LUMTOR-870524 format. One record per residue (C-alpha): residue in three letters; y, z, x; residue number from 1. Coordinates in pm, 1 decimal, padded with zeros to 6 digits, always signed. Layout:
// LUMTOR-870524
+------+----------+----------+----------+-----+
: code :       c2 :       c3 :       c1 : pos :
+------+----------+----------+----------+-----+
:  ala :        Y :        Z :        X : NUM :
...
+------+----------+----------+----------+-----+
***
This chain:
// LUMTOR-870524
+------+----------+----------+----------+-----+
: code :       c2 :       c3 :       c1 : pos :
+------+----------+----------+----------+-----+
:  met : +15032.0 : +09452.3 : +23614.6 :   1 :
:  asn : +14725.9 : +09678.4 : +23598.2 :   2 :
:  asn : +14378.4 : +09531.9 : +23579.8 :   3 :
:  ala : +14331.4 : +09600.9 : +23208.6 :   4 :
:  lys : +14650.7 : +09413.4 : +23121.1 :   5 :
:  lys : +14528.6 : +09111.4 : +23315.9 :   6 :
:  leu : +14252.5 : +09054.4 : +23061.6 :   7 :
:  glu : +14448.0 : +09099.8 : +22737.7 :   8 :
:  val : +14463.5 : +08794.5 : +22511.4 :   9 :
:  gln : +14624.1 : +08722.0 : +22176.8 :  10 :
:  ile : +14492.4 : +08523.8 : +21881.4 :  11 :
:  lys : +14779.5 : +08499.6 : +21631.3 :  12 :
:  asp : +14840.6 : +08862.7 : +21526.7 :  13 :
:  met : +14520.2 : +08997.6 : +21677.6 :  14 :
:  ser : +14544.9 : +09152.6 : +22024.4 :  15 :
:  met : +14224.7 : +09181.6 : +22226.3 :  16 :
:  arg : +14171.2 : +09395.6 : +22536.5 :  17 :
:  asn : +13969.2 : +09112.6 : +22690.2 :  18 :
:  pro : +13853.6 : +08763.8 : +22590.9 :  19 :
:  val : +13491.2 : +08858.9 : +22516.2 :  20 :
:  met : +13365.7 : +08855.1 : +22158.6 :  21 :
:  thr : +13020.1 : +08853.5 : +22003.3 :  22 :
:  ala : +12902.8 : +08565.4 : +21785.9 :  23 :
:  ser : +12822.3 : +08602.8 : +21418.7 :  24 :
:  gly : +12454.2 : +08627.2 : +21334.4 :  25 :
:  thr : +12355.5 : +08755.2 : +21678.2 :  26 :
:  phe : +12508.6 : +09101.7 : +21674.4 :  27 :
:  gly : +12432.0 : +09237.4 : +21327.8 :  28 :
:  tyr : +12717.8 : +09461.6 : +21219.2 :  29 :
:  gly : +12793.4 : +09580.1 : +21571.0 :  30 :
:  tyr : +12675.3 : +09937.9 : +21533.0 :  31 :
:  asp : +12318.2 : +09806.3 : +21569.4 :  32 :
:  tyr : +12397.7 : +09754.4 : +21939.5 :  33 :
:  glu : +12573.8 : +10080.9 : +22017.3 :  34 :
:  asp : +12268.7 : +10217.2 : +22198.7 :  35 :
:  phe : +12319.0 : +09941.8 : +22456.1 :  36 :
:  leu : +12695.8 : +09908.4 : +22503.7 :  37 :
:  ser : +13035.9 : +10046.7 : +22406.9 :  38 :
:  leu : +13200.6 : +09832.7 : +22141.5 :  39 :
:  glu : +13541.5 : +09947.6 : +22264.1 :  40 :
:  asn : +13483.2 : +09751.6 : +22584.9 :  41 :
:  leu : +13476.0 : +09422.0 : +22394.9 :  42 :
:  gly : +13771.1 : +09218.6 : +22273.7 :  43 :
:  ala : +13617.0 : +09180.5 : +21929.2 :  44 :
:  ile : +13290.3 : +09166.4 : +21739.7 :  45 :
:  val : +13214.3 : +08908.8 : +21472.6 :  46 :
:  val : +12974.5 : +09051.7 : +21216.7 :  47 :
:  lys : +12705.6 : +08853.7 : +21037.7 :  48 :
:  ala : +12798.5 : +08606.4 : +20763.8 :  49 :
:  thr : +12918.4 : +08744.8 : +20432.0 :  50 :
:  thr : +12895.8 : +08547.0 : +20107.6 :  51 :
:  leu : +13020.1 : +08617.4 : +19755.0 :  52 :
:  asn : +12675.5 : +08704.8 : +19620.9 :  53 :
:  lys : +12360.0 : +08839.8 : +19778.9 :  54 :
:  arg : +12152.6 : +08580.8 : +19964.0 :  55 :
:  glu : +11786.6 : +08623.3 : +20053.6 :  56 :
:  gly : +11803.9 : +08355.5 : +20320.8 :  57 :
:  asn : +11542.7 : +08091.8 : +20393.3 :  58 :
:  pro : +11164.6 : +08146.8 : +20383.9 :  59 :
:  tyr : +10982.8 : +08245.4 : +20702.8 :  60 :
:  pro : +10926.9 : +08118.8 : +20967.5 :  61 :
:  arg : +11297.4 : +08075.6 : +21036.9 :  62 :
:  met : +11328.0 : +08117.5 : +21413.7 :  63 :
:  ala : +11161.3 : +07926.5 : +21694.7 :  64 :
:  glu : +11194.7 : +07922.9 : +22072.1 :  65 :
:  thr : +11276.6 : +07590.5 : +22237.5 :  66 :
:  pro : +11331.3 : +07487.2 : +22599.9 :  67 :
:  ser : +11652.4 : +07659.0 : +22714.6 :  68 :
:  gly : +11736.1 : +07779.1 : +22367.4 :  69 :
:  met : +11625.1 : +07870.5 : +22017.8 :  70 :
:  leu : +11632.1 : +07732.6 : +21666.1 :  71 :
:  asn : +11729.1 : +07943.2 : +21368.2 :  72 :
:  ala : +11731.2 : +07880.5 : +20996.5 :  73 :
:  val : +11800.4 : +08231.5 : +20868.6 :  74 :
:  gly : +12017.3 : +08094.0 : +20589.2 :  75 :
:  leu : +12302.7 : +08348.0 : +20582.1 :  76 :
:  gln : +12092.7 : +08639.3 : +20455.7 :  77 :
:  asn : +12324.1 : +08920.5 : +20343.6 :  78 :
:  asn : +12388.8 : +09157.1 : +20052.2 :  79 :
:  gly : +12716.5 : +09002.3 : +19936.3 :  80 :
:  val : +13081.7 : +09086.5 : +19985.8 :  81 :
:  glu : +13100.0 : +09385.4 : +19750.0 :  82 :
:  tyr : +12814.8 : +09550.3 : +19938.5 :  83 :
:  phe : +12995.0 : +09478.6 : +20264.2 :  84 :
:  cys : +13318.5 : +09636.0 : +20138.5 :  85 :
:  asn : +13149.3 : +09943.2 : +19991.6 :  86 :
:  lys : +12865.2 : +10011.0 : +20236.5 :  87 :
:  ile : +12931.7 : +09836.0 : +20567.4 :  88 :
:  tyr : +13308.9 : +09850.1 : +20605.1 :  89 :
:  pro : +13321.6 : +10233.9 : +20601.4 :  90 :
:  lys : +13092.8 : +10230.0 : +20908.2 :  91 :
:  leu : +13312.7 : +09976.7 : +21088.9 :  92 :
:  lys : +13670.0 : +10067.3 : +21000.0 :  93 :
:  asp : +13715.8 : +10321.9 : +21278.1 :  94 :
:  lys : +13552.1 : +10126.1 : +21559.9 :  95 :
:  lys : +13779.7 : +10094.6 : +21862.3 :  96 :
:  thr : +13765.3 : +09716.5 : +21872.2 :  97 :
:  asn : +13860.4 : +09424.0 : +21651.4 :  98 :
:  val : +13606.6 : +09366.3 : +21375.4 :  99 :
:  ile : +13602.8 : +09011.7 : +21238.0 : 100 :
:  val : +13409.4 : +08905.1 : +20928.9 : 101 :
:  asn : +13234.4 : +08567.9 : +20921.4 : 102 :
:  val : +13296.1 : +08426.6 : +20572.3 : 103 :
:  ser : +13073.2 : +08164.9 : +20413.2 : 104 :
:  gly : +13019.7 : +08006.4 : +20075.0 : 105 :
:  ser : +12866.5 : +07722.0 : +19876.6 : 106 :
:  thr : +13192.3 : +07619.5 : +19707.6 : 107 :
:  ile : +13561.4 : +07639.1 : +19790.8 : 108 :
:  glu : +13600.2 : +07897.5 : +19515.6 : 109 :
:  glu : +13338.4 : +08120.2 : +19678.2 : 110 :
:  tyr : +13511.2 : +08102.6 : +20017.2 : 111 :
:  val : +13838.6 : +08197.9 : +19851.6 : 112 :
:  glu : +13689.5 : +08491.1 : +19661.5 : 113 :
:  val : +13523.6 : +08637.3 : +19971.0 : 114 :
:  ala : +13848.2 : +08597.8 : +20166.8 : 115 :
:  lys : +14035.8 : +08785.6 : +19892.2 : 116 :
:  tyr : +13794.4 : +09078.3 : +19917.2 : 117 :
:  ile : +13821.4 : +09096.1 : +20295.7 : 118 :
:  asn : +14200.8 : +09067.3 : +20276.0 : 119 :
:  thr : +14209.8 : +09409.2 : +20108.9 : 120 :
:  leu : +14038.9 : +09582.5 : +20403.3 : 121 :
:  pro : +14314.2 : +09719.1 : +20631.4 : 122 :
:  asn : +14105.2 : +09750.3 : +20948.3 : 123 :
:  ile : +13972.0 : +09394.5 : +20948.0 : 124 :
:  pro : +14234.7 : +09188.4 : +21136.5 : 125 :
:  ala : +14072.8 : +08846.0 : +21098.3 : 126 :
:  ile : +13809.1 : +08635.8 : +20929.7 : 127 :
:  glu : +13606.0 : +08353.4 : +21077.2 : 128 :
:  leu : +13564.3 : +08081.4 : +20816.7 : 129 :
:  asn : +13215.7 : +07940.4 : +20855.8 : 130 :
:  ile : +13238.3 : +07577.9 : +20740.5 : 131 :
:  ser : +12976.9 : +07462.2 : +20987.0 : 132 :
:  cys : +12637.2 : +07623.9 : +20923.6 : 133 :
:  pro : +12355.6 : +07368.6 : +20953.2 : 134 :
:  asn : +12077.7 : +07572.3 : +20796.3 : 135 :
:  val : +12181.6 : +07617.7 : +20433.5 : 136 :
:  lys : +12113.7 : +07354.8 : +20169.6 : 137 :
:  glu : +12446.5 : +07363.8 : +19989.3 : 138 :
:  gly : +12799.3 : +07413.8 : +20116.2 : 139 :
:  gly : +12816.6 : +07529.6 : +20475.4 : 140 :
:  met : +12823.7 : +07232.8 : +20705.9 : 141 :
:  ala : +12933.1 : +06989.6 : +20432.1 : 142 :
:  phe : +13284.3 : +07134.4 : +20450.3 : 143 :
:  gly : +13299.4 : +07108.4 : +20827.7 : 144 :
:  thr : +13190.3 : +06748.1 : +20873.5 : 145 :
:  asp : +13464.5 : +06576.2 : +20673.5 : 146 :
:  pro : +13835.8 : +06614.9 : +20756.9 : 147 :
:  ser : +13949.6 : +06604.6 : +20393.9 : 148 :
:  met : +13697.5 : +06872.0 : +20289.9 : 149 :
:  thr : +13797.3 : +07083.0 : +20588.5 : 150 :
:  gln : +14160.9 : +07052.2 : +20487.6 : 151 :
:  arg : +14083.6 : +07151.9 : +20128.8 : 152 :
:  val : +13878.8 : +07461.9 : +20200.3 : 153 :
:  val : +14103.7 : +07590.5 : +20479.7 : 154 :
:  ser : +14423.1 : +07536.7 : +20278.5 : 155 :
:  gln : +14282.9 : +07720.0 : +19976.1 : 156 :
:  val : +14161.7 : +08013.8 : +20185.4 : 157 :
:  arg : +14498.1 : +08019.6 : +20365.8 : 158 :
:  lys : +14671.8 : +08080.6 : +20032.2 : 159 :
:  ala : +14441.9 : +08376.2 : +19960.5 : 160 :
:  tyr : +14427.9 : +08534.3 : +20305.0 : 161 :
:  asn : +14733.0 : +08655.1 : +20499.0 : 162 :
:  lys : +14584.4 : +08780.9 : +20826.3 : 163 :
:  thr : +14441.8 : +08588.6 : +21122.5 : 164 :
:  leu : +14234.3 : +08293.2 : +21001.8 : 165 :
:  ile : +13978.5 : +08153.9 : +21246.9 : 166 :
:  val : +13787.4 : +07840.0 : +21147.7 : 167 :
:  lys : +13442.5 : +07777.1 : +21297.2 : 168 :
:  leu : +13368.4 : +07411.7 : +21365.1 : 169 :
:  ser : +13047.7 : +07211.0 : +21372.4 : 170 :
:  pro : +12944.9 : +06986.4 : +21663.3 : 171 :
:  asn : +12740.2 : +06774.5 : +21421.2 : 172 :
:  val : +13023.0 : +06526.1 : +21371.4 : 173 :
:  thr : +13138.3 : +06197.7 : +21520.0 : 174 :
:  asn : +13489.9 : +06318.5 : +21603.3 : 175 :
:  ile : +13540.5 : +06695.1 : +21630.6 : 176 :
:  val : +13910.5 : +06650.0 : +21712.1 : 177 :
:  glu : +13974.9 : +06508.2 : +21363.5 : 178 :
:  ile : +13812.5 : +06812.7 : +21204.9 : 179 :
:  ala : +14008.5 : +07048.6 : +21431.7 : 180 :
:  gln : +14338.1 : +06879.5 : +21346.7 : 181 :
:  ala : +14258.4 : +06897.2 : +20974.8 : 182 :
:  ala : +14199.0 : +07271.0 : +21004.6 : 183 :
:  glu : +14518.3 : +07315.6 : +21206.7 : 184 :
:  asn : +14725.0 : +07121.5 : +20954.1 : 185 :
:  ala : +14576.7 : +07327.9 : +20669.6 : 186 :
:  gly : +14691.6 : +07657.8 : +20820.7 : 187 :
:  ala : +14420.0 : +07779.7 : +21056.4 : 188 :
:  asp : +14541.1 : +08024.8 : +21321.3 : 189 :
:  ser : +14253.1 : +07965.8 : +21560.6 : 190 :
:  leu : +13937.1 : +07759.1 : +21601.0 : 191 :
:  ser : +13595.1 : +07877.1 : +21714.9 : 192 :
:  leu : +13360.9 : +07611.4 : +21846.4 : 193 :
:  ile : +13089.1 : +07525.2 : +21846.9 : 194 :
:  asn : +12842.5 : +07633.3 : +21585.3 : 195 :
:  thr : +12480.1 : +07535.1 : +21640.9 : 196 :
:  leu : +12354.1 : +07180.8 : +21683.3 : 197 :
:  leu : +12113.1 : +07049.2 : +21421.9 : 198 :
:  gly : +11763.8 : +07031.0 : +21567.4 : 199 :
:  met : +11393.6 : +07071.9 : +21498.8 : 200 :
:  ala : +11072.7 : +07175.7 : +21670.7 : 201 :
:  val : +10712.6 : +07071.3 : +21605.5 : 202 :
:  asp : +10368.6 : +07225.7 : +21664.1 : 203 :
:  ser : +10156.4 : +06930.2 : +21773.7 : 204 :
:  glu : +09824.6 : +07115.3 : +21726.7 : 205 :
:  lys : +09898.3 : +07235.4 : +21374.8 : 206 :
:  lys : +10086.6 : +06912.5 : +21304.4 : 207 :
:  thr : +10369.8 : +07101.8 : +21134.1 : 208 :
:  ala : +10734.0 : +07183.2 : +21191.9 : 209 :
:  leu : +10794.2 : +07529.7 : +21338.0 : 210 :
:  leu : +11063.0 : +07615.2 : +21081.1 : 211 :
:  ser : +11007.5 : +07642.3 : +20707.6 : 212 :
:  thr : +11321.9 : +07436.2 : +20656.2 : 213 :
:  ile : +11202.5 : +07171.7 : +20908.0 : 214 :
:  thr : +11545.5 : +07160.9 : +21075.9 : 215 :
:  gly : +11768.4 : +07443.2 : +21195.8 : 216 :
:  gly : +12049.5 : +07536.7 : +21429.6 : 217 :
:  leu : +11995.5 : +07500.4 : +21803.6 : 218 :
:  ser : +12168.8 : +07756.6 : +22027.3 : 219 :
:  gly : +12140.0 : +07885.1 : +22381.4 : 220 :
:  pro : +12193.8 : +07730.9 : +22727.2 : 221 :
:  ala : +12075.7 : +07387.6 : +22612.0 : 222 :
:  ile : +12395.1 : +07333.1 : +22409.4 : 223 :
:  lys : +12650.4 : +07453.6 : +22666.5 : 224 :
:  pro : +12745.1 : +07107.1 : +22797.9 : 225 :
:  val : +12815.1 : +06989.2 : +22443.2 : 226 :
:  ala : +13015.8 : +07303.1 : +22366.8 : 227 :
:  leu : +13224.7 : +07268.0 : +22683.2 : 228 :
:  arg : +13301.3 : +06906.4 : +22597.8 : 229 :
:  cys : +13408.0 : +06997.9 : +22244.6 : 230 :
:  val : +13634.9 : +07282.0 : +22360.0 : 231 :
:  trp : +13790.8 : +07059.0 : +22627.1 : 232 :
:  gln : +13857.3 : +06779.0 : +22375.3 : 233 :
:  val : +14003.9 : +07004.1 : +22106.8 : 234 :
:  ala : +14215.2 : +07206.4 : +22351.5 : 235 :
:  lys : +14391.3 : +06886.8 : +22456.7 : 236 :
:  gln : +14469.0 : +06781.9 : +22099.7 : 237 :
:  thr : +14568.9 : +07100.3 : +21913.5 : 238 :
:  lys : +14804.9 : +07390.6 : +21978.3 : 239 :
:  leu : +14572.9 : +07655.1 : +21838.0 : 240 :
:  pro : +14396.6 : +07920.3 : +22047.2 : 241 :
:  ile : +14031.0 : +07826.5 : +22083.9 : 242 :
:  ile : +13729.6 : +08055.9 : +22095.4 : 243 :
:  gly : +13451.4 : +07893.3 : +22296.7 : 244 :
:  ile : +13089.3 : +07939.6 : +22190.5 : 245 :
:  gly : +12762.4 : +07785.1 : +22302.1 : 246 :
:  gly : +12512.9 : +07890.4 : +22565.3 : 247 :
:  ile : +12722.1 : +08163.4 : +22728.5 : 248 :
:  met : +12465.1 : +08369.7 : +22915.5 : 249 :
:  asn : +12671.5 : +08518.0 : +23199.9 : 250 :
:  thr : +13021.4 : +08554.9 : +23345.3 : 251 :
:  gln : +13019.7 : +08212.1 : +23506.5 : 252 :
:  asp : +12951.2 : +08047.7 : +23171.1 : 253 :
:  ala : +13239.0 : +08238.4 : +23010.4 : 254 :
:  ile : +13481.0 : +08139.9 : +23288.1 : 255 :
:  glu : +13384.2 : +07774.3 : +23245.7 : 256 :
:  phe : +13496.2 : +07784.3 : +22882.6 : 257 :
:  ile : +13830.1 : +07936.7 : +22978.6 : 258 :
:  leu : +13877.6 : +07669.3 : +23244.1 : 259 :
:  val : +13840.1 : +07394.6 : +22981.9 : 260 :
:  gly : +14086.6 : +07558.0 : +22743.5 : 261 :
:  ala : +13936.5 : +07854.4 : +22560.0 : 262 :
:  thr : +14149.0 : +08164.4 : +22499.0 : 263 :
:  ala : +13839.3 : +08373.0 : +22424.8 : 264 :
:  val : +13462.3 : +08332.2 : +22418.0 : 265 :
:  gln : +13178.5 : +08443.1 : +22195.4 : 266 :
:  val : +12839.4 : +08551.4 : +22326.8 : 267 :
:  gly : +12550.4 : +08470.8 : +22093.3 : 268 :
:  thr : +12189.5 : +08398.4 : +22182.3 : 269 :
:  ala : +12217.6 : +08601.3 : +22505.3 : 270 :
:  asn : +12247.4 : +08918.6 : +22293.6 : 271 :
:  phe : +11883.1 : +08881.1 : +22188.4 : 272 :
:  ile : +11767.8 : +08868.2 : +22551.3 : 273 :
:  his : +12008.1 : +09117.3 : +22708.1 : 274 :
:  pro : +12171.3 : +09346.8 : +22448.0 : 275 :
:  ser : +12446.1 : +09471.4 : +22682.4 : 276 :
:  ile : +12538.0 : +09128.6 : +22819.4 : 277 :
:  ser : +12873.7 : +09101.1 : +22639.2 : 278 :
:  glu : +13002.1 : +09415.8 : +22806.6 : 279 :
:  glu : +12873.4 : +09296.2 : +23144.0 : 280 :
:  ile : +13049.6 : +08961.2 : +23100.1 : 281 :
:  ala : +13377.1 : +09143.3 : +23026.8 : 282 :
:  lys : +13336.3 : +09339.4 : +23351.6 : 283 :
:  gly : +13247.9 : +09019.1 : +23533.7 : 284 :
:  ile : +13565.2 : +08847.8 : +23415.1 : 285 :
:  ala : +13770.4 : +09143.1 : +23544.8 : 286 :
:  glu : +13600.6 : +09108.0 : +23883.1 : 287 :
:  tyr : +13665.6 : +08731.4 : +23881.6 : 288 :
:  val : +14037.1 : +08787.0 : +23816.6 : 289 :
:  asp : +14054.1 : +09025.0 : +24114.1 : 290 :
:  arg : +13847.0 : +08805.5 : +24342.4 : 291 :
:  his : +14067.9 : +08502.5 : +24274.3 : 292 :
:  asn : +14392.1 : +08704.7 : +24292.9 : 293 :
:  leu : +14500.8 : +08597.7 : +23944.6 : 294 :
:  asn : +14798.9 : +08756.0 : +23773.5 : 295 :
:  his : +14627.3 : +08710.1 : +23437.1 : 296 :
:  ile : +14312.3 : +08547.7 : +23301.7 : 297 :
:  thr : +14534.1 : +08291.1 : +23125.9 : 298 :
:  asp : +14634.2 : +08154.6 : +23467.8 : 299 :
:  ile : +14317.1 : +07945.5 : +23467.0 : 300 :
:  arg : +14310.5 : +07855.4 : +23098.4 : 301 :
:  gly : +14276.1 : +07481.0 : +23046.6 : 302 :
:  ile : +14331.1 : +07380.3 : +23408.5 : 303 :
:  ile : +14044.8 : +07128.7 : +23386.1 : 304 :
+------+----------+----------+----------+-----+
***
């Protein structure tokens, strides 16, 4: 088997040249980063969240640095799904990698409608259903913190969408396995976890919160131990391929997620610090496979 084949992974009907993806909200629409890396060297890119109607997002300030991470409360700012189909998709449809659309909504009906639009786009092989965003006031995380709500939204989207359906899970729950199993039973093809942890930051001199929304989503290295635990737990209790997310800053971090059961990984916050890091992690995984004399990257999947 040649080296390239050793990195190929499969998520339902979507084949990826390697297990490295970019995380929604940290990579724009992909072409924003083409000055720094070659998209064709990534397994997939996940573009920023798309909703049924245009969203302005939350008021500023909506990002704040924290120890070993960052908080964001952008609020799913985007121009709506029709704009995506008409203006953004033509720029993405011929990219030599898998392009995945992160789909969000405030109601089940909105999720379904967005999924229907994306279903008509031939060069989009998958959607990532965002039922776990902690920085919007309605919808979002509400669907991802209750098994019955998870089951309802995933099952309705499943009826409307016939390609690979990835469901993004929230860590802000008591039992993430229950949520994962609800999504699996409702027809999800894959799970991506975790989304950000709910957090806040304060300016003690100004005596104010640093975010306009007070709370926001915590990402970066600080959340990696939580993310690893969630992936490990869910991998043991479901049969679905898992995409690990949370604090992946280098190759070692990515390998750790594969060791606990992830089929693929998403790089998020690191993109802001090092725009070419996703491509470098893909190269690093190839070197790891050679150094450890593995037949395939899946040889180490879930061995912990």
